[in-house]
C-alpha positions in Angstrom: 90.6 122.8 75.2 89.2 126.3 75.1 88.2 126.1 78.7 91.9 125.9 79.5 92.5 129.3 78.1 91.2 130.8 81.4 94.6 129.9 82.9 96.1 132.6 80.6 94.5 135.3 82.7 97.7 135.8 84.6 99.5 136.5 81.4 97.1 138.9 79.8 99.8 141.5 79.1 102.1 139.0 77.4 99.2 137.5 75.5 98.4 141.0 74.1 101.9 142.3 73.5 103.0 139.1 71.7 100.5 139.4 68.8 100.7 143.3 68.9 104.4 143.3 68.1 103.8 140.6 65.4 101.2 142.9 63.8 103.7 145.8 63.7 106.2 143.5 62.1 103.6 142.5 59.5 102.9 146.2 58.7 106.6 146.7 58.0 106.6 143.6 55.7 103.6 144.7 53.8 105.3 148.0 53.0 108.3 146.3 51.4 106.8 145.3 48.0 105.6 148.9 47.5 109.1 150.3 48.2 110.6 147.6 45.8 108.1 148.8 43.1 109.2 152.4 43.6 112.8 151.3 43.3 112.0 149.6 40.0 109.8 152.3 38.5 111.5 155.5 39.8 115.1 154.4 40.7 116.0 151.8 38.1 113.6 153.3 35.5 115.2 156.7 35.8 118.7 155.5 36.6 118.5 157.5 39.9 121.2 155.9 42.1 120.6 158.3 44.9 116.9 157.4 45.1 117.8 153.7 44.9 120.2 154.1 47.9 117.7 156.0 49.9 115.0 153.4 49.3 117.5 150.6 50.2 118.2 152.5 53.5 114.4 152.5 54.1 114.3 148.8 53.5 117.2 148.2 55.9 115.4 150.3 58.5 112.1 148.4 58.1 114.1 145.1 58.4 115.8 146.2 61.6 112.5 147.4 63.1 110.8 144.2 62.1 113.5 142.1 63.7 113.1 144.0 67.0 109.4 143.5 66.9 109.8 139.8 66.0 112.1 139.3 69.0 109.7 141.2 71.3 106.8 139.1 70.1 108.8 135.9 70.6 109.7 136.9 74.1 106.2 137.7 75.2 104.6 134.7 73.5 107.1 132.3 75.0 106.7 133.9 78.5 102.9 133.5 78.3 103.1 129.9 76.9 105.6 128.7 79.5 103.8 130.4 82.3 100.5 128.9 81.1 101.9 125.4 80.9 103.5 125.8 84.4 100.2 126.8 85.9 98.2 124.1 84.1 100.7 121.4 85.1 100.4 122.5 88.8 96.6 122.7 88.7 96.4 119.3 87.0 98.8 117.7 89.5 96.9 119.2 92.4 93.6 118.0 90.9 94.9 114.4 90.4 95.9 114.5 94.1 92.2 115.1 95.0 90.9 112.1 93.0 89.9 109.0 94.9 91.8 105.8 94.5 88.9 104.4 92.5 89.1 107.3 90.0 92.8 106.9 89.8 92.4 103.2 89.1 89.9 103.9 86.3 92.1 106.6 84.6 95.4 104.6 85.0 98.9 105.9 85.7 100.2 105.9 82.1 97.5 108.3 80.8 97.9 110.7 83.7 101.7 110.8 83.2 101.2 111.5 79.5 98.8 114.3 80.2 101.1 115.9 82.8 104.1 115.7 80.5 103.6 115.2 76.7 100.1 116.7 76.4 100.9 119.9 78.4 104.2 120.3 76.4 102.2 120.0 73.2 99.7 122.6 74.4 102.5 124.9 75.4 103.9 124.7 71.9 100.5 125.4 70.4 99.9 128.4 72.6 103.3 129.8 71.7 102.7 129.4 68.0 99.2 130.7 68.2 100.2 133.9 69.9 102.9 134.5 67.3 101.2 133.3 64.2 97.5 133.0 64.5 97.1 136.8 63.9 100.2 137.2 61.8 99.3 134.7 59.0 95.7 135.9 58.4 96.8 139.5 58.7 99.5 139.0 56.1 97.2 137.1 53.8 94.3 139.7 54.0 96.7 142.6 54.2 98.5 141.4 51.0 95.2 141.0 49.3 94.1 144.5 50.3 97.5 146.0 49.3 97.3 144.1 45.9 93.9 145.8 45.2 95.4 149.2 46.1 98.1 148.6 43.5 95.8 147.3 40.8 92.3 146.0 41.2 92.2 144.2 37.8 95.1 141.8 38.4 94.3 141.5 42.1 91.1 139.5 41.2 93.5 136.5 41.1 93.9 136.9 44.9 90.2 137.0 45.4 89.9 133.6 43.8 93.0 131.9 45.1 92.8 132.8 48.8 89.3 131.3 49.5 90.2 128.1 47.7 93.4 127.8 49.7 91.5 128.5 52.9 89.0 125.8 52.1 91.7 123.2 51.5 93.5 124.1 54.8 90.4 124.0 57.0 89.2 120.7 55.3 92.4 119.0 56.2 92.3 120.4 59.7 88.8 119.0 60.3 89.9 115.6 59.3 93.1 115.6 61.3 91.8 116.8 64.7 89.9 113.5 65.6 92.8 111.5 64.2 95.3 113.2 66.5 93.1 112.3 69.4 93.3 108.6 68.4 97.1 109.0 68.2 97.3 110.1 71.8 95.0 107.3 72.9 97.3 104.7 71.3 100.3 106.4 72.8 98.7 105.9 76.2 98.4 102.2 75.6 102.0 102.0 74.5 103.2 103.9 77.6 101.0 101.6 79.8 102.7 98.6 78.3 106.1 100.2 78.7 105.4 101.0 82.4 104.2 97.4 83.1 107.4 96.0 81.6 109.7 98.4 83.5 108.0 97.7 86.8 107.8 94.0 86.2 111.1 93.5 84.5 112.2 90.8 87.0 109.0 88.9 86.7 109.2 89.0 82.9 112.7 87.6 82.9 112.0 85.1 85.6 109.3 83.5 83.5 111.3 83.9 80.2 108.5 86.1 78.7 110.7 88.6 77.0 109.6 87.3 73.6 105.9 87.5 74.2 106.2 90.9 75.9 108.3 92.2 73.0 105.7 91.0 70.5 102.9 92.7 72.4 104.9 95.9 72.7 105.6 95.8 68.9 101.9 95.3 68.2 101.0 98.4 70.2 103.9 100.3 68.7 102.8 99.3 65.1 99.2 100.4 65.9 100.5 103.8 67.1 102.8 104.1 64.0 100.1 103.2 61.6 97.8 105.9 63.0 100.6 108.4 62.9 101.4 107.5 59.3 97.7 107.8 58.4 97.3 111.3 59.9 100.8 112.3 58.5 99.7 111.3 55.0 96.6 113.5 55.2 98.4 116.5 56.7 101.2 116.1 54.2 98.8 117.1 51.5 98.8 120.6 53.0 102.1 121.9 51.5 101.9 120.4 48.0 98.3 121.4 47.5 99.0 125.0 48.7 102.1 125.1 46.5 100.2 124.0 43.4 97.4 126.4 43.9 99.8 129.3 44.6 101.9 128.6 41.6 98.8 128.5 39.4 97.8 131.8 40.9 101.3 133.2 40.2 101.1 132.1 36.6 97.7 133.8 36.2 99.0 136.9 38.0 102.0 137.3 35.7 100.0 136.6 32.6 97.3 139.2 33.5 99.9 141.6 34.8 101.9 141.3 31.6 98.8 142.1 29.6 98.0 145.2 31.7 101.6 146.4 31.5 101.5 146.2 27.7 98.2 148.2 27.8 99.8 150.8 30.0 97.3 150.3 32.9 100.1 149.5 35.4 103.9 149.6 35.6 106.4 146.7 35.7 107.1 147.7 39.3 103.4 147.1 40.2 103.6 143.6 38.7 106.7 142.9 40.8 104.8 144.2 43.9 101.8 141.9 43.1 104.1 139.0 42.7 105.8 139.8 46.1 102.4 140.0 47.8 101.5 136.6 46.3 104.8 135.2 47.5 104.1 136.5 51.0 100.7 134.8 50.9 102.5 131.6 49.9 105.0 131.7 52.8 102.3 132.6 55.3 100.0 129.8 54.1 102.8 127.3 54.6 103.3 128.7 58.1 99.6 128.6 58.6 99.5 125.0 57.5 102.2 124.1 60.0 100.4 126.1 62.6 97.2 124.3 62.1 98.9 120.9 62.4 100.4 122.0 65.7 97.2 123.6 66.9 95.2 120.5 66.0 97.6 118.4 68.1 97.4 121.0 70.9 93.6 121.0 70.8 93.5 117.2 71.0 95.9 117.2 73.9 94.1 120.1 75.6 90.8 118.2 75.4 92.5 115.3 77.1 93.8 117.5 79.9 90.4 119.2 80.3 88.7 115.8 80.5 90.7 115.0 83.6 90.1 118.5 85.1 86.4 118.1 84.6 86.3 114.9 86.7 84.8 115.8 90.0 86.6 114.2 93.0 84.4 111.6 94.6 86.0 112.2 98.0 84.4 115.4 99.3 86.0 116.7 102.5 83.8 117.4 105.5 84.3 120.1 108.2 84.9 118.1 111.4 88.4 118.2 112.7 88.2 116.4 116.0 86.3 113.2 116.9 84.2 112.4 120.0 86.8 111.8 122.7 84.1 110.2 124.9 83.5 107.4 122.4 85.0 104.1 123.6 85.7 103.0 120.1 88.5 104.2 117.8 86.9 102.6 114.7 83.4 101.3 114.0 82.0 99.6 110.9 78.2 99.7 110.7 76.7 97.5 107.9 79.6 98.7 105.7 79.8 97.5 102.1 82.2 98.3 99.3 82.0 97.8 95.6 84.7 98.8 93.1 82.0 99.0 90.4 80.9 96.7 87.7 81.0 93.5 89.9 80.2 91.9 93.2 80.8 93.7 96.5 84.3 93.4 97.9 82.8 93.8 101.3 79.3 92.9 102.5 77.5 94.3 105.7 80.6 94.6 107.9 79.8 95.2 111.5 82.9 95.7 113.7 83.9 97.8 116.7 87.5 98.4 117.6 88.3 99.9 121.0 90.8 102.6 121.7 94.3 101.2 122.2 93.2 97.7 121.1 95.4 95.5 118.9 93.3 94.0 116.1 94.5 91.4 113.6 92.7 90.9 110.3 93.2 87.6 108.5 91.7 85.8 105.6 92.4 84.2 102.3 93.6 86.1 99.2 90.7 88.3 97.9 88.7 88.1 101.1 88.6 91.9 101.5 91.3 92.6 104.1 92.9 95.6 102.4 89.5 96.8 101.2 88.3 96.9 104.8 91.2 99.0 106.2 91.2 101.3 103.2 87.7 102.5 104.3 89.1 104.0 107.5 91.3 106.8 106.0 88.8 107.2 103.1 91.0 105.8 100.4 87.8 104.3 99.2 84.3 105.3 100.4 81.9 102.7 101.6 79.1 102.2 99.0 76.8 101.1 101.8 76.6 101.6 105.6 79.0 103.9 107.5 82.5 103.9 108.9 83.2 105.9 112.1 86.4 107.1 113.6 86.2 108.3 117.2 82.4 108.1 116.9 82.2 110.4 113.9 81.4 109.3 110.3 84.6 109.5 108.3 82.7 111.4 105.5 82.1 114.3 108.0 85.8 114.7 108.8 88.1 117.2 107.1 90.2 114.7 105.1 93.5 116.1 106.3 92.4 116.0 109.9 91.2 112.4 109.5 94.4 111.2 107.9 96.6 113.0 110.5 95.0 110.6 113.0 96.0 107.6 111.0 99.4 106.0 110.1 99.2 103.6 107.2 101.8 101.1 106.0 100.8 99.6 102.7 101.6 96.3 101.1 103.6 98.0 98.4 106.7 99.6 100.0 107.0 103.1 98.6 110.2 104.9 99.4 111.6 108.0 97.7 114.9 109.0 96.4 116.7 111.0 99.1 118.1 110.6 102.6 116.7 108.3 105.3 115.9 111.5 107.3 113.8 113.0 104.4 112.0 109.7 103.9 111.0 109.4 107.6 110.0 113.1 107.7 107.5 112.3 104.9 105.3 111.1 107.8 106.0 114.3 109.9 107.7 117.3 108.2 109.0 118.8 111.4 110.2 115.6 113.1 113.4 116.0 115.1 116.3 113.5 114.8 115.4 112.2 118.3 111.8 111.5 117.1 113.2 109.8 113.9 115.5 107.6 115.9 112.7 106.7 118.3 110.5 105.7 115.4 113.3 103.7 113.8 113.9 101.9 117.1 110.3 100.9 117.5 110.2 99.7 113.8 113.3 97.6 114.5 115.3 99.6 112.0 117.6 101.6 114.3 120.6 99.2 114.1 120.1 98.9 110.4 120.4 102.7 109.8 123.3 103.0 112.3 125.3 100.5 110.3 124.7 102.5 107.1 127.3 105.1 106.1 126.0 108.5 107.1 123.2 107.2 109.4 120.2 109.4 108.8 122.0 111.0 105.9 122.3 107.7 104.0 120.9 108.2 100.5 118.2 105.9 99.3 117.8 105.2 95.7 114.4 105.5 93.9 111.9 103.0 95.5 114.6 102.2 98.1 116.3 99.8 95.7 119.5 99.8 97.7 117.6 98.2 100.7 116.3 94.7 101.1 112.6 93.9 101.2 112.6 93.6 105.0 114.6 96.8 105.4 112.2 98.7 103.2 109.3 97.4 105.2 110.8 98.6 108.5 111.6 102.0 107.0 107.9 102.5 105.9 106.7 101.4 109.4 109.1 104.0 111.0 107.7 106.6 108.6 104.2 105.9 109.9 105.2 105.8 113.5 107.1 109.1 113.5 103.8 111.0 113.4 102.6 109.1 116.5 99.2 108.2 115.0 96.1 107.4 117.0 95.4 104.6 114.7 98.2 102.5 113.0 97.2 100.3 110.1 99.8 97.7 109.0 98.5 96.2 105.8 100.7 93.1 105.4 103.5 95.4 106.4 105.7 92.7 108.0 105.5 90.0 105.4 109.2 90.2 104.6 110.3 90.1 108.3 111.5 87.0 110.0 109.5 85.7 113.0 111.9 87.0 115.6 111.9 90.6 114.2 108.2 90.5 113.7 107.7 89.5 117.4 110.0 92.3 118.5 108.1 94.7 116.4 104.7 93.6 117.9 106.2 94.0 121.4 107.6 97.4 120.7 104.2 98.6 119.3 102.5 97.6 122.6 105.1 99.6 124.6 105.0 102.9 122.7 104.4 106.1 124.7 101.4 107.1 122.5 99.5 103.8 122.7 97.9 103.6 119.2 95.1 101.4 118.1 96.9 98.9 115.9 95.2 97.1 113.1 97.4 94.5 111.5 96.4 92.8 108.2 98.2 89.6 107.4 98.0 86.2 106.0 100.3 84.8 108.6 98.8 83.4 111.8 102.1 84.2 113.7 101.7 87.9 112.9 98.3 88.3 114.4 97.6 85.5 116.9 98.8 87.6 119.9 96.3 90.4 119.0 93.6 91.4 121.5 91.0 90.7 118.8 91.3 88.7 115.6 88.8 89.3 112.7 88.5 86.6 110.1 87.2 87.6 106.6 85.9 85.2 104.0 84.6 86.4 100.6 84.0 89.9 101.9 82.2 89.0 105.0 83.2 88.5 108.7 83.5 84.7 109.3 84.6 85.1 112.9 85.7 87.5 115.7 87.6 86.6 118.8 90.9 85.6 120.3 93.2 83.0 118.8 92.0 80.3 121.2 88.3 81.2 120.7 88.5 81.2 116.9 90.2 77.8 116.9 87.1 76.5 118.6 84.4 78.4 116.8 85.7 79.5 113.3 86.3 76.8 110.7 88.0 79.3 108.3 90.5 80.4 110.9 91.1 76.8 111.9 91.9 75.8 108.3 94.4 78.7 107.9 95.9 77.8 111.3 96.3 74.1 110.5 97.6 74.7 106.9 100.3 77.0 108.2 101.3 74.8 111.1 101.6 71.9 108.8 103.9 73.9 106.5 106.0 75.0 109.4 106.3 71.4 110.7 107.4 70.2 107.2 
């Protein structure tokens, strides 16, 4: 958590002025009991109304000055806290963007969302309260003790006993609560993960009538979170009653000792009232301090979780090469490439494959054979754990990542569209694309007529995830988004699964007739989608089972022949 405080460097002035104005306010407050004592001893004791009015005027002035200082402290503290949270949120978001797919898979989306939102908000609250109260409360407590000794050292011994006992209680509860708040956040992550799964898979849950089971599992996680919150709440709830009891005992002792000393003539009745006021100030500040500590412990737990993400070093380190070897005849090469996602068998084993420039390559295989894993190595979504992957004759690990990915257009299995216009979604592939380029990309992707029929054309607004489009329409939109940048390498990872055979055939024909002649790598489980490719690669259990054309593989590759025959039989039926 404390490593995050370096991001307050841009708000040094606010971080100093906030506590500074609070300390001035405290100085005014500490003067009040002394003035009240003078009013009692000199004004009321001597029936001097003029003196009383003068002192009341001084109290009003101190109150006004304290209010101004309090507002100034609040302003500077809030400015520093909000600015700090804004900076950390931006830094965390940028850092997450640098993490590899593997690291993102390990962390999980729910915990990252929690840390970007709830955790940072909690840290923001903690920073704000800390700047306003972390100096104020101790300053009031110790200042009140010192002022009490200046009034009367004899009765002030009560303060010397009460304050250390109170401090011990407060810090003991804090030490117990900090690790428990961390567990609360971990259980909150699990609950959010379950919520996210159900929201994304709502249709599946309802299709299989699993609402009851999912509700029970959600309730179980919810109860686990609630039980932990109740446990930590019970412990932290001891703070206020314990401090109240100790303070009240201290007040009783103070009044008793003060009464004895008044009777002996050692102090005046006004001094006893001043001592009582200082004890009351300590009570109020310790209650504030207790609340502050609860908030700060939550903030520390949340800050540690944020810091744990920031301390993860991105596995994908960018190289310096911006351009490949244009003399290389191959667009992509795999040399003994292997891939493991960790903790299990390799997803890919010793892949050796050369793809020529401008060639159309189809990749087919059964589910789990490693098709997506293979193409994910090209743009470095995952790094090969063995062997090398080359693009234009250069190892992908030597490329500047941005330069590498600018060469490649990728259409994933999952169709990701964003809320906004068609134009904005297509420009996600190329920020400065003109309308002419957008229409050209849509035409190649067989989506031009579809958009022309929409109200507003390119200005037609898509809902989040493109929910107001059909599955096939979303696929064509994502293909157009990849094509608008005119990539050297186009990867279609099962990107036409929702298209009918006629549209799929038109798309394949259009891709061969583009003006920029990309190397097209098509991943599919459908023979019809890849059988016209220049080269077909057959994968089986992470290894290449065959390479060749459709006719060649039918003769030489049993895996391909089985897929071919099973799909032909289905079509015949």
